[in-house]
Every structure is written in C-alpha cells, then in structure tokens.
C-alpha positions as CSV (number, residue, x, y, z in Angstrom):
1,M,-25.9,-12.9,-62.6
2,N,-25.6,-15.4,-60.2
3,L,-27.3,-18.5,-59.2
4,K,-29.7,-16.6,-56.7
5,E,-30.7,-14.2,-59.5
6,L,-31.6,-17.0,-61.9
7,N,-33.6,-18.5,-59.1
8,L,-35.4,-15.1,-59.0
9,S,-35.8,-15.0,-62.7
10,V,-38.2,-17.9,-62.9
11,L,-40.1,-17.0,-59.5
12,H,-42.9,-15.3,-61.2
13,A,-43.6,-18.7,-63.4
14,Q,-43.2,-20.5,-60.1
15,T,-45.9,-18.2,-58.4
16,F,-48.2,-18.6,-61.5
17,V,-48.1,-22.2,-61.5
18,N,-49.1,-22.4,-58.1
19,Y,-51.8,-20.1,-58.5
20,Y,-53.4,-21.9,-61.3
21,H,-53.0,-25.7,-59.3
22,S,-55.0,-23.8,-56.2
23,R,-57.7,-22.3,-58.1
24,D,-61.1,-23.7,-59.4
25,V,-61.3,-24.6,-63.2
26,H,-64.3,-24.7,-65.3
27,P,-64.1,-27.4,-68.3
28,G,-63.4,-26.2,-71.7
29,I,-61.0,-26.5,-74.6
30,K,-58.8,-23.4,-73.5
31,T,-58.8,-24.6,-69.8
32,D,-57.5,-27.8,-71.1
33,L,-54.8,-26.3,-73.0
34,M,-53.6,-24.1,-69.8
35,T,-53.7,-27.3,-67.8
36,M,-51.2,-28.8,-70.4
37,C,-49.0,-25.7,-70.3
38,V,-49.1,-25.1,-66.6
39,G,-48.2,-29.0,-66.5
40,T,-45.3,-28.7,-68.6
41,L,-44.1,-25.5,-67.0
42,D,-44.4,-27.0,-63.7
43,M,-42.4,-29.9,-64.8
44,A,-39.8,-27.7,-66.3
45,L,-39.6,-25.5,-63.1
46,S,-39.2,-28.6,-61.0
47,R,-36.2,-30.0,-62.9
48,F,-34.6,-26.4,-63.2
49,N,-34.7,-25.7,-59.3
50,T,-33.4,-29.0,-59.0
51,A,-30.8,-28.3,-61.3
52,L,-30.0,-25.0,-59.5
53,L,-29.7,-26.7,-56.1
54,R,-27.3,-29.2,-57.2
55,C,-25.1,-26.5,-58.7
56,Q,-25.1,-24.7,-55.2
57,Q,-24.1,-27.8,-53.5
58,Y,-21.3,-28.0,-56.1
59,P,-19.9,-24.3,-56.7
60,L,-17.3,-25.3,-59.1
61,M,-19.7,-27.4,-61.2
62,A,-21.8,-24.1,-61.1
63,D,-19.7,-22.2,-63.6
64,R,-19.5,-25.2,-65.8
65,F,-23.3,-25.0,-66.6
66,Y,-24.0,-21.3,-65.6
67,T,-24.7,-20.5,-69.3
68,S,-27.1,-23.5,-69.8
69,L,-28.8,-22.6,-66.9
70,Q,-29.3,-18.9,-68.0
71,E,-30.3,-20.2,-71.2
72,C,-32.9,-22.8,-69.4
73,A,-34.3,-19.9,-67.2
74,E,-34.9,-17.7,-70.7
75,I,-36.8,-20.7,-72.0
76,I,-38.9,-21.1,-68.8
77,N,-40.0,-17.4,-68.7
78,R,-40.8,-17.5,-72.4
79,F,-43.2,-20.3,-72.3
80,H,-44.6,-18.7,-69.0
81,S,-45.2,-15.4,-70.8
82,W,-46.9,-17.1,-74.0
83,T,-48.8,-19.4,-71.5
84,L,-50.1,-15.7,-70.0
85,R,-51.1,-15.0,-73.6
86,L,-52.8,-18.2,-74.5
87,K,-54.9,-17.5,-70.9
88,D,-55.7,-14.0,-72.4
89,W,-56.1,-13.8,-75.8
90,P,-59.6,-14.0,-77.7
91,K,-61.0,-17.4,-78.9
92,L,-60.2,-16.4,-82.6
93,L,-56.7,-15.9,-82.3
94,I,-56.0,-18.6,-80.2
95,W,-54.2,-20.6,-82.6
96,I,-51.0,-18.3,-82.5
97,P,-49.9,-19.0,-78.9
98,I,-51.0,-22.7,-79.2
99,I,-48.3,-22.9,-82.3
100,V,-45.9,-20.9,-80.5
101,L,-46.1,-22.9,-77.2
102,D,-46.1,-26.4,-79.3
103,W,-42.8,-25.2,-80.6
104,I,-41.2,-24.3,-77.6
105,G,-42.5,-27.1,-75.7
106,K,-40.9,-29.6,-78.3
107,K,-38.0,-27.8,-79.1
108,Q,-36.8,-25.8,-76.4
109,I,-38.1,-27.5,-72.9
110,P,-36.4,-30.6,-73.7
111,K,-33.0,-28.8,-72.9
112,V,-34.1,-28.4,-69.8
113,K,-34.4,-31.9,-69.1
114,S,-31.0,-32.6,-70.5
115,L,-29.5,-30.3,-68.5
116,Y,-31.2,-31.6,-65.4
117,E,-29.9,-35.1,-66.4
118,N,-26.3,-33.7,-67.2
119,I,-25.9,-32.0,-63.9
120,L,-27.3,-35.2,-62.1
121,T,-25.1,-37.5,-63.8
122,T,-22.0,-35.2,-63.3
123,T,-23.1,-34.8,-59.6
124,N,-23.3,-38.8,-59.3
125,D,-20.1,-39.2,-60.9
126,S,-18.3,-36.7,-58.4
127,D,-19.7,-38.4,-55.1
C-alpha cells in the first residue's frame, strides 16, 4: 500500500460525513448520538488527511510514519463501520454500538491526533 491507497481507504468514510452534514436531520436521541459520532469521525479524517498531505510533501518522512498511518486508516474505517451500525441497529440493541464507539473514541481515535501532532512537529523541525 502507498499513501494514495491509504487515502482511498478512508474515502468512503469521508463521503458518509459529507452526506450526513448535507442532509436535514430530525431531533432524537439516536440523531444526537449520530451527530457526535460523525463529528468525531470528521475531526479524525481532517487530521488524517492533513498528516497524509504532509507525508506526501516529505516522502522520506512518509516511510517513517507509514505503519502509523496504516493503523490510523484502520481505526477510522472501524469507527465508520460502527457508526453505520449505530444508525441501522434497532433501538433495543443500540447500546452495543454505543459501547464499542465509546471505546474506539476514547482508546483508538487519540492515536490519530498523536500521529497528526508528531508529523506536524517533525515537519516544522525540518523546515
């Protein structure tokens, strides 16, 4: 996989975020939960895309951070798939995706932020 394939791997999640922001939503508990999840996903995608752009500007640095970028792409895709499950699951079982999304959001998504900050710090030091 290269950087272009990593970008394409999260493209489906980006399309979902753009679609969700453009539609008219109705108030409710499930809608509020979806809005929080889509907001988290949107922030993670923006940080991931910025990190990818920086790595494309500095190709030698891309080799150094490639495994972390790949891990973050998997985290984003996992969070996206559970967000879709939250949207489609019946109200009686909605607690299952909520617990999983909470765990991913607290334990996995911060890895995207730390990668983003590491790449920005590295590129600012090399300038």
